[in-house]
N, CA, C and O of each residue as an XYZ file, in Angstrom:
692
protein
N     104.518    -55.314    164.784
C     105.670    -56.672    165.668
C     105.464    -58.374    165.377
O     106.140    -59.278    164.885
N     104.269    -58.241    165.921
C     103.407    -59.995    166.149
C     103.618    -59.928    164.300
O     104.565    -60.599    163.891
N     102.907    -59.273    163.378
C     102.634    -59.271    162.033
C     103.946    -60.021    161.598
O     103.992    -61.147    161.102
N     105.469    -58.824    161.996
C     106.753    -59.331    161.371
C     106.847    -61.015    161.321
O     107.039    -61.671    160.297
N     106.569    -61.821    163.374
C     107.328    -62.717    163.630
C     106.009    -63.746    162.746
O     106.259    -64.815    162.189
N     105.076    -63.304    162.791
C     103.961    -64.317    162.180
C     104.628    -65.283    161.082
O     105.023    -66.448    161.039
N     104.500    -63.609    159.771
C     105.065    -63.797    158.535
C     106.478    -64.537    158.149
O     106.818    -65.092    157.104
N     107.113    -64.351    159.281
C     108.138    -64.833    159.436
C     108.102    -66.680    159.494
O     108.753    -67.626    159.050
N     106.839    -66.415    160.385
C     106.692    -68.372    160.661
C     106.432    -68.924    159.513
O     107.140    -69.796    159.010
N     105.135    -68.344    158.880
C     104.444    -68.581    157.678
C     105.364    -69.006    156.683
O     105.183    -70.064    156.082
N     106.742    -67.961    156.368
C     107.587    -68.388    155.590
C     108.119    -69.395    155.614
O     107.824    -70.501    155.163
N     109.083    -68.956    156.254
C     109.481    -70.961    157.093
C     109.152    -71.996    156.816
O     109.780    -72.862    156.207
N     107.695    -72.025    157.415
C     106.820    -72.724    157.579
C     107.145    -73.690    155.917
O     107.876    -74.666    155.746
N     105.952    -72.655    154.528
C     106.066    -73.461    153.332
C     107.812    -73.177    152.920
O     107.995    -73.222    151.703
N     108.979    -72.922    153.682
C     109.821    -73.097    152.733
C     109.845    -74.340    153.042
O     109.819    -75.148    152.114
N     109.910    -74.898    154.636
C     110.577    -76.287    154.892
C     109.344    -77.402    154.471
O     109.348    -78.627    154.590
N     108.639    -76.790    154.112
C     107.687    -77.887    153.400
C     107.482    -78.469    151.927
O     106.877    -79.457    151.512
N     108.398    -77.233    151.156
C     108.308    -77.286    149.983
C     109.436    -78.317    150.094
O     109.114    -79.442    149.713
N     110.992    -78.131    150.644
C     111.635    -78.886    150.534
C     111.548    -80.397    150.508
O     111.871    -81.163    149.600
N     110.954    -80.706    151.910
C     110.776    -81.991    152.147
C     109.175    -82.617    151.046
O     109.030    -83.828    150.880
N     108.807    -82.251    150.823
C     107.670    -82.331    149.817
C     108.803    -83.253    148.742
O     108.600    -84.409    148.370
N     110.269    -82.224    148.301
C     110.730    -83.055    147.321
C     111.430    -84.198    147.631
O     111.324    -85.079    146.777
N     112.192    -84.491    148.699
C     112.946    -84.870    149.430
C     112.178    -86.541    149.442
O     112.773    -87.595    149.220
N     111.030    -86.410    149.699
C     109.530    -87.237    149.555
C     109.877    -88.079    148.061
O     110.494    -89.138    147.952
N     109.172    -87.108    146.790
C     109.277    -87.459    145.650
C     110.237    -88.660    145.367
O     109.960    -89.831    145.109
N     111.662    -87.920    145.511
C     112.665    -88.316    145.410
C     113.117    -89.763    145.756
O     113.623    -90.567    144.974
N     112.799    -89.970    147.265
C     112.512    -90.930    148.069
C     111.512    -92.448    147.116
O     111.758    -93.619    146.824
N     110.615    -91.694    146.983
C     109.361    -92.409    146.425
C     110.242    -92.982    145.168
O     110.572    -94.163    145.278
N     110.716    -92.204    143.841
C     111.337    -92.751    142.539
C     112.268    -94.190    143.315
O     112.022    -95.357    143.011
N     113.121    -93.861    144.130
C     114.137    -94.453    144.669
C     113.779    -96.200    144.936
O     114.380    -97.096    144.345
N     113.012    -96.355    145.641
C     112.299    -97.215    145.937
C     111.259    -98.122    144.507
O     111.016    -99.327    144.580
N     110.966    -97.579    143.778
C     110.179    -98.047    142.204
C     111.335    -98.640    141.380
O     111.565    -99.789    141.003
N     111.866    -97.686    141.256
C     113.525    -97.995    140.652
C     113.981    -99.401    141.041
O     114.435   -100.122    140.153
N     113.880    -99.937    142.542
C     114.573   -100.998    143.146
C     113.845   -102.166    144.020
O     114.071   -102.895    144.985
N     112.556   -101.803    142.815
C     111.297   -102.450    143.874
C     111.540   -104.161    144.178
O     111.070   -104.819    145.106
N     112.787   -104.800    142.622
C     112.447   -106.125    142.321
C     114.007   -106.497    143.765
O     114.313   -107.574    144.278
N     114.383   -105.646    143.898
C     115.800   -105.625    144.854
C     115.050   -105.669    145.879
O     115.175   -106.752    146.452
N     113.984   -104.655    146.603
C     113.593   -104.499    147.992
C     112.652   -105.722    148.459
O     112.321   -106.131    149.572
N     112.371   -106.122    147.190
C     111.491   -107.871    147.216
C     112.445   -108.544    148.131
O     112.246   -108.815    149.315
N     113.928   -108.869    147.150
C     114.258   -110.273    147.713
C     114.962   -110.056    148.607
O     115.428   -111.073    149.121
N     115.507   -108.339    149.401
C     116.093   -108.353    150.302
C     114.907   -108.669    151.914
O     115.238   -109.403    152.846
N     113.397   -107.796    151.824
C     112.763   -108.403    152.451
C     112.452   -109.931    152.211
O     111.615   -110.433    152.961
N     112.785   -110.384    151.660
C     111.932   -111.711    151.395
C     113.119   -112.608    152.237
O     112.766   -113.440    153.073
N     114.578   -112.358    151.933
C     115.448   -113.000    152.586
C     115.647   -112.608    154.174
O     116.129   -113.292    155.076
N     115.009   -111.023    154.213
C     115.336   -111.331    155.666
C     114.388   -111.885    156.688
O     114.550   -112.080    157.892
N     113.409   -112.081    155.944
C     112.116   -112.800    157.024
C     112.794   -114.023    156.432
O     112.420   -114.748    157.354
N     113.422   -114.781    155.723
C     112.989   -116.255    155.038
C     114.312   -117.127    156.323
O     115.437   -117.616    156.218
N     113.602   -116.969    157.109
C     114.693   -118.275    158.153
C     114.540   -119.224    157.633
O     115.517   -119.964    157.515
N     113.425   -119.576    157.162
C     113.539   -121.330    156.207
C     114.753   -121.652    155.553
O     115.287   -122.751    155.704
N     115.311   -120.590    154.701
C     116.110   -120.683    153.804
C     117.498   -121.283    154.418
O     117.864   -120.668    155.419
N     118.380   -122.408    154.003
C     119.613   -123.318    154.944
C     119.954   -123.848    153.751
O     119.166   -124.059    152.830
N     121.146   -124.073    153.748
C     122.191   -124.679    153.287
C     122.085   -126.335    153.675
O     121.867   -126.598    154.858
N     122.182   -127.076    153.036
C     122.174   -128.762    153.520
C     123.507   -129.069    152.315
O     123.888   -128.431    151.333
N     123.989   -130.449    152.991
C     125.433   -130.470    151.686
C     125.221   -132.583    151.952
O     125.143   -133.252    152.983
N     125.200   -132.976    150.465
C     124.789   -134.369    150.779
C     126.186   -134.944    149.569
O     126.472   -134.687    148.399
N     126.767   -135.836    150.674
C     127.718   -136.999    149.958
C     127.253   -137.837    148.531
O     126.386   -138.488    149.113
N     127.202   -138.099    147.772
C     127.197   -138.841    146.673
C     127.909   -139.575    145.877
O     127.833   -139.258    144.690
N     128.558   -140.428    146.134
C     129.852   -141.243    145.502
C     130.957   -140.198    145.940
O     131.475   -139.825    146.993
N     131.046   -139.934    144.659
C     132.454   -139.568    144.544
C     132.620   -137.993    144.637
O     133.630   -137.496    145.135
N     131.211   -136.970    143.955
C     130.794   -135.683    144.553
C     130.477   -135.404    145.969
O     130.223   -136.242    146.834
N     130.523   -134.156    146.091
C     129.529   -133.298    146.999
C     128.413   -132.153    146.381
O     128.576   -131.356    145.457
N     127.301   -132.366    147.187
C     126.658   -131.043    146.285
C     125.711   -130.134    147.145
O     124.636   -130.271    147.728
N     126.459   -129.326    146.979
C     125.837   -127.979    148.203
C     124.283   -127.553    147.313
O     123.874   -127.557    146.152
N     123.711   -127.160    148.867
C     122.303   -127.254    147.839
C     122.094   -125.400    149.325
O     122.525   -125.183    150.457
N     121.301   -124.671    148.415
C     120.639   -123.399    149.210
C     119.280   -123.435    149.045
O     118.800   -122.945    148.023
N     118.273   -124.151    150.248
C     117.166   -125.057    149.813
C     116.160   -123.865    150.013
O     116.695   -122.785    150.263
N     114.840   -123.889    149.944
C     113.462   -123.275    150.876
C     114.030   -121.535    150.700
O     113.809   -120.731    151.605
N     114.982   -121.014    149.048
C     114.954   -119.725    149.397
C     113.873   -118.778    149.349
O     112.903   -119.505    149.133
N     113.448   -117.580    149.420
C     112.519   -116.975    149.355
C     111.779   -116.467    148.069
O     110.672   -115.935    147.991
N     112.689   -116.772    147.073
C     112.445   -116.462    145.567
C     113.132   -117.467    144.478
O     114.269   -117.932    144.561
N     112.495   -117.620    143.782
C     112.690   -118.714    142.262
C     114.503   -117.853    142.223
O     114.880   -116.682    142.267
N     115.384   -119.540    142.091
C     116.807   -118.962    142.031
C     116.997   -119.067    140.717
O     117.611   -119.863    140.006
N     116.149   -117.805    140.467
C     117.032   -117.164    139.012
C     117.471   -115.802    138.409
O     117.096   -115.000    139.265
N     117.996   -115.169    137.513
C     118.812   -114.073    137.679
C     118.022   -113.078    137.671
O     118.594   -112.016    137.919
N     116.464   -112.977    137.402
C     115.849   -111.619    138.014
C     116.032   -111.373    139.053
O     115.927   -110.225    139.487
N     116.425   -112.589    139.898
C     116.055   -111.890    141.305
C     117.252   -112.225    142.329
O     117.085   -112.207    143.548
N     118.245   -112.474    141.822
C     119.712   -113.338    142.269
C     120.795   -113.258    141.136
O     120.571   -113.513    139.953
N     122.078   -112.845    141.696
C     122.836   -113.272    140.650
C     124.402   -113.996    141.062
O     125.313   -114.029    140.235
N     124.537   -114.539    142.415
C     125.088   -115.862    142.932
C     124.710   -116.142    144.107
O     124.260   -115.293    144.876
N     124.834   -117.256    144.364
C     125.047   -117.511    146.400
C     126.182   -118.985    146.153
O     126.173   -120.045    145.527
N     127.086   -118.226    147.091
C     128.741   -118.378    147.971
C     128.512   -119.011    149.161
O     128.197   -118.504    150.237
N     128.733   -120.395    148.829
C     129.011   -121.625    149.889
C     130.619   -120.855    150.794
O     131.694   -120.524    150.296
N     130.252   -120.811    151.911
C     131.887   -120.240    152.443
C     131.884   -120.687    153.799
O     130.894   -121.000    154.461
N     133.324   -120.688    154.224
C     133.626   -120.807    156.036
C     133.531   -119.742    156.298
O     133.772   -119.718    157.505
N     133.308   -118.660    155.943
C     133.284   -117.171    156.445
C     132.300   -117.432    157.452
O     131.327   -118.160    157.254
N     132.567   -116.793    158.625
C     131.504   -116.237    159.783
C     130.991   -115.154    159.836
O     131.639   -114.129    160.049
N     129.189   -115.200    159.572
C     128.972   -114.002    159.527
C     129.040   -113.002    161.406
O     128.704   -111.883    161.793
N     129.279   -113.473    161.653
C     129.115   -112.816    163.149
C     127.781   -112.486    163.660
O     127.784   -111.622    164.538
N     126.349   -113.090    163.236
C     125.255   -112.774    163.948
C     124.603   -111.653    163.093
O     123.515   -111.192    163.439
N     125.425   -111.076    161.667
C     125.250   -110.242    160.486
C     124.206   -110.998    159.688
O     124.510   -112.018    159.068
N     122.614   -110.358    159.703
C     122.156   -110.714    158.436
C     122.661   -110.656    157.338
O     122.421   -111.367    156.362
N     123.405   -109.786    157.443
C     124.647   -109.569    155.209
C     125.699   -109.387    155.870
O     126.030   -109.397    157.056
N     126.310   -109.166    154.587
C     128.117   -108.799    154.042
C     127.963   -108.117    153.237
O     127.222   -108.193    152.257
N     128.730   -107.275    153.597
C     128.783   -106.050    152.133
C     129.807   -106.612    151.589
O     129.859   -106.140    150.454
N     130.982   -107.631    151.787
C     131.314   -108.537    151.018
C     131.942   -109.525    151.227
O     132.497   -109.280    152.298
N     132.201   -110.385    150.954
C     132.553   -112.049    151.159
C     134.357   -111.998    150.681
O     134.907   -111.566    149.668
N     134.888   -112.644    151.916
C     136.363   -112.786    151.694
C     136.467   -114.472    150.843
O     136.184   -115.598    151.253
N     136.899   -114.069    149.775
C     136.922   -114.654    148.441
C     138.291   -116.119    148.750
O     138.631   -117.054    148.025
N     138.721   -115.718    150.057
C     139.831   -116.963    150.259
C     138.987   -117.828    150.922
O     139.029   -118.980    150.491
N     138.222   -117.619    151.852
C     137.376   -118.439    152.225
C     136.258   -119.305    151.405
O     135.768   -120.338    151.862
N     135.979   -118.843    150.351
C     134.727   -119.699    149.401
C     135.234   -121.158    149.224
O     136.378   -121.590    149.083
N     134.546   -121.516    149.253
C     134.234   -123.435    149.045
C     133.926   -123.804    147.540
O     134.457   -124.619    146.785
N     132.698   -122.761    147.340
C     132.204   -122.980    145.190
C     131.135   -122.093    145.470
O     130.655   -122.097    146.603
N     130.768   -121.459    144.739
C     129.708   -121.052    143.940
C     128.784   -121.567    142.718
O     128.882   -122.297    141.732
N     127.433   -120.415    143.637
C     126.754   -120.955    141.781
C     125.909   -119.792    141.515
O     125.525   -119.359    142.602
N     125.479   -119.138    140.602
C     125.264   -118.760    139.545
C     123.963   -119.047    138.823
O     124.147   -120.116    138.242
N     122.452   -118.508    138.521
C     121.501   -119.442    138.531
C     121.214   -119.721    136.984
O     120.127   -120.128    136.573
N     122.724   -119.357    135.882
C     123.119   -119.552    134.744
C     123.164   -121.730    134.952
O     122.586   -122.651    134.374
N     124.115   -121.641    136.009
C     124.922   -122.890    136.138
C     124.190   -123.461    137.784
O     124.934   -123.931    138.644
N     122.818   -123.337    137.987
C     122.739   -124.368    138.611
C     121.795   -125.371    138.491
O     120.819   -125.279    137.746
N     122.106   -126.576    139.373
C     122.380   -127.918    139.030
C     120.512   -128.606    139.523
O     120.087   -129.757    139.425
N     119.799   -127.341    140.035
C     118.496   -127.551    140.357
C     117.480   -126.869    139.660
O     117.630   -126.493    138.498
N     116.255   -126.659    140.441
C     115.205   -125.167    139.634
C     114.277   -125.046    141.075
O     114.351   -125.692    142.121
N     113.639   -124.255    140.781
C     112.647   -123.497    141.693
C     113.356   -122.623    142.996
O     114.123   -121.661    142.956
N     112.844   -123.277    144.029
C     113.805   -122.458    144.831
C     114.914   -122.430    145.586
O     115.341   -121.818    146.565
N     115.404   -123.647    144.516
C     116.810   -124.316    145.190
C     117.792   -123.788    144.472
O     117.528   -123.340    143.356
N     119.105   -123.743    144.981
C     120.537   -123.645    144.080
C     121.202   -124.544    144.826
O     121.241   -124.765    146.036
N     121.877   -125.168    143.596
C     122.883   -126.597    144.451
C     123.906   -126.991    142.970
O     123.643   -127.257    141.797
N     124.935   -126.879    143.632
C     126.373   -127.369    142.353
C     127.130   -128.506    143.117
O     126.883   -128.611    144.319
N     127.903   -129.251    142.625
C     128.571   -130.473    142.639
C     129.700   -130.063    142.428
O     129.932   -129.005    141.842
N     130.752   -131.009    142.974
C     131.899   -131.227    142.942
C     132.930   -132.351    143.608
O     133.091   -132.588    144.805
N     133.246   -132.652    143.051
C     134.470   -134.165    143.164
C     134.424   -133.609    144.672
O     134.188   -132.430    144.939
N     134.680   -134.610    145.621
C     134.706   -134.688    146.965
C     136.898   -134.536    147.603
O     137.527   -134.080    148.558
N     137.179   -135.239    146.334
C     138.949   -134.300    146.339
C     138.635   -132.968    145.996
O     139.452   -132.256    146.580
N     138.141   -132.535    145.578
C     138.416   -130.864    145.172
C     138.003   -130.088    146.723
O     138.740   -129.374    147.403
N     136.640   -130.481    146.990
C     136.611   -129.721    147.819
C     136.732   -129.761    149.226
O     136.273   -128.957    150.037
N     137.641   -131.153    149.506
C     138.144   -131.534    150.997
C     139.840   -130.929    150.645
O     140.501   -130.730    151.664
N     140.503   -130.656    149.395
C     141.678   -129.661    149.249
C     141.149   -128.420    150.062
O     141.413   -128.090    151.218
N     140.423   -127.897    149.239
C     139.833   -126.452    148.932
C     139.809   -126.097    150.745
O     140.528   -125.294    151.339
N     138.690   -127.028    151.341
C     137.979   -126.258    152.742
C     139.632   -126.487    153.565
O     140.000   -125.817    154.530
N     140.509   -127.671    152.849
C     142.090   -128.073    154.079
C     142.902   -126.411    153.666
O     143.090   -125.679    154.637
N     143.251   -125.998    152.570
C     143.368   -124.812    151.630
C     143.029   -123.785    152.871
O     143.675   -123.134    153.692
N     141.937   -123.965    152.609
C     141.589   -122.652    154.084
C     141.691   -122.513    155.189
O     141.737   -121.360    155.618
N     141.764   -123.593    156.067
C     142.166   -123.496    157.328
C     143.315   -123.417    157.198
O     143.733   -122.666    158.079
N     144.512   -123.954    156.264
C     145.666   -124.004    156.414
C     146.245   -122.297    156.084
O     147.035   -121.639    156.761
N     145.593   -121.936    154.919
C     146.407   -120.424    154.877
C     145.700   -119.636    156.324
O     146.198   -118.513    156.395
N     144.964   -119.812    157.181
C     144.534   -119.409    158.341
C     145.316   -119.642    159.549
O     145.034   -119.091    160.613
N     146.483   -120.606    159.377
C     147.026   -121.178    160.569
C     146.179   -122.508    161.406
O     146.372   -122.721    162.603
N     145.575   -123.036    160.867
C     145.028   -124.061    161.407
C     145.080   -125.270    160.826
O     145.215   -125.265    159.602
N     144.993   -126.557    161.508
C     145.013   -127.946    161.264
C     143.205   -128.080    160.368
O     142.504   -127.097    160.607
N     142.917   -128.551    159.971
C     141.452   -129.051    158.818
C     140.986   -129.757    160.155
O     141.652   -130.671    160.642
N     139.878   -129.322    160.698
C     138.553   -129.853    162.247
C     138.507   -130.497    161.490
O     138.936   -130.561    160.338
N     137.590   -131.418    162.522
C     136.942   -132.479    162.275
C     135.294   -132.080    161.711
O     134.754   -132.840    160.907
N     134.640   -130.946    162.165
C     133.576   -129.727    161.551
C     134.061   -129.005    160.809
O     135.189   -128.551    160.617
N     132.834   -128.892    160.261
C     133.173   -127.218    159.142
C     131.862   -126.466    159.129
O     131.093   -127.052    158.367
N     131.215   -125.231    159.759
C     130.289   -124.639    159.220
C     130.557   -124.385    158.013
O     131.587   -123.761    157.758
N     129.847   -124.734    157.167
C     129.580   -124.476    155.546
C     128.198   -123.361    155.675
O     127.060   -123.829    155.654
N     128.414   -121.970    155.798
C     127.395   -120.797    155.301
C     127.373   -120.776    153.896
O     128.292   -121.030    153.117
N     126.081   -120.405    153.639
C     126.026   -119.618    152.224
C     125.060   -118.339    152.212
O     123.954   -118.263    152.749
N     125.769   -117.293    151.435
C     125.394   -116.130    150.856
C     124.699   -115.893    149.947
O     125.409   -115.930    148.942
N     123.940   -115.718    149.756
C     122.732   -115.219    148.616
C     122.957   -113.592    147.990
O     122.472   -112.643    148.606
N     123.677   -113.404    146.814
C     123.665   -111.406    146.239
C     122.580   -111.599    145.493
O     122.602   -112.193    144.416
N     121.353   -111.004    146.132
C     120.634   -110.216    145.118
C     121.148   -110.014    143.695
O     122.344   -110.236    143.503
N     120.213   -109.531    142.450
C     120.530   -109.027    141.391
C     120.077   -107.181    141.681
O     119.060   -106.652    142.128
N     121.706   -106.497    141.051
C     121.451   -105.589    141.286
C     121.657   -104.901    142.817
O     121.067   -103.903    143.231
N     122.670   -105.720    143.550
C     122.774   -105.570    144.962
C     124.193   -106.569    144.919
O     124.558   -107.641    144.438
N     124.996   -104.860    146.207
C     126.151   -105.293    146.603
C     126.354   -106.122    148.172
O     127.373   -106.419    148.796
N     124.892   -106.328    148.465
C     125.028   -107.249    149.492
C     124.841   -108.597    149.449
O     124.031   -109.079    148.658
N     125.762   -109.563    150.519
C     125.445   -111.034    150.365
C     124.256   -111.312    152.101
O     124.377   -111.221    153.323
N     123.543   -111.556    151.400
C     122.845   -112.034    152.746
C     122.663   -113.544    153.306
O     122.350   -114.475    152.563
N     122.850   -113.660    154.445
C     123.175   -115.082    155.452
C     121.882   -115.803    155.083
O     120.705   -115.450    155.152
N     122.644   -117.254    154.547
C     121.655   -118.183    154.812
C     122.025   -119.391    155.771
O     123.121   -119.939    155.651
N     121.101   -119.806    156.730
C     121.479   -120.793    157.719
C     122.478   -121.679    157.551
O     122.238   -122.442    156.616
N     123.672   -121.909    158.178
C     124.345   -123.412    157.810
C     124.472   -124.430    158.139
O     123.936   -124.759    159.197
N     125.060   -125.166    157.561
C     125.341   -126.533    157.453
C     126.559   -127.045    158.222
O     127.600   -126.480    157.886
N     126.645   -127.670    158.859
C     127.811   -128.335    159.389
C     128.077   -130.042    159.127
O     127.342   -131.014    159.302
N     129.303   -129.922    158.690
C     129.657   -130.824    157.541
C     131.159   -131.385    158.547
O     132.006   -130.736    159.160
N     130.978   -132.748    158.357
C     132.046   -133.778    159.426
C     132.987   -133.843    157.607
O     132.597   -134.135    156.477
N     134.472   -133.352    158.250
C     134.998   -133.561    157.153
C     135.424   -135.136    156.716
O     135.667   -135.610    155.606
N     135.413   -135.703    157.970
C     135.699   -137.195    157.884
C     134.809   -137.828    156.408
O     135.009   -138.826    155.715
N     134.002   -136.973    156.353
C     133.015   -137.070    155.156
C     133.243   -137.499    153.566
O     132.774   -138.193    152.664
N     134.109   -136.746    153.831
C     134.686   -136.282    152.530
C     136.182   -137.412    152.341
O     136.337   -137.752    151.168
N     136.796   -137.750    152.916
C     137.513   -139.264    153.091
C     137.061   -140.352    152.280
O     137.575   -141.465    152.397
């Protein structure tokens, strides 16, 4: 009887260890294939220095995502979206509410270089866009608006949150 239990235990152990080694091999190949995305995602999670800055330059508003963890190139990013959408404490969003988007930039249209993404547009267009966002939600235009930026890594569907900027809407007049 003891020999039958021991043999059954040995066969069960070999059976499970064979399955687990196959699982590890599959996980390892996935990690290798997504290594550049994992690098960007990890760096975005740890990149507390990344932040939004907004500058008014004459008739234009310049939106910056500064101190990014990686250079703003198509190797690492597909776009950065500037939005009024609040992430509610989450590190990333699976989708962006495009109705709350103010402006976005992809690496090809970036007006800056290195670890900064920048895009600009006329003040009147930005003011109109922000006004419409709040009006569509049934609110009047507030004096201050939090502008969030969401970095979308290349080959990833998530949008990672960058520290927001508090914009005084009076500066847009």
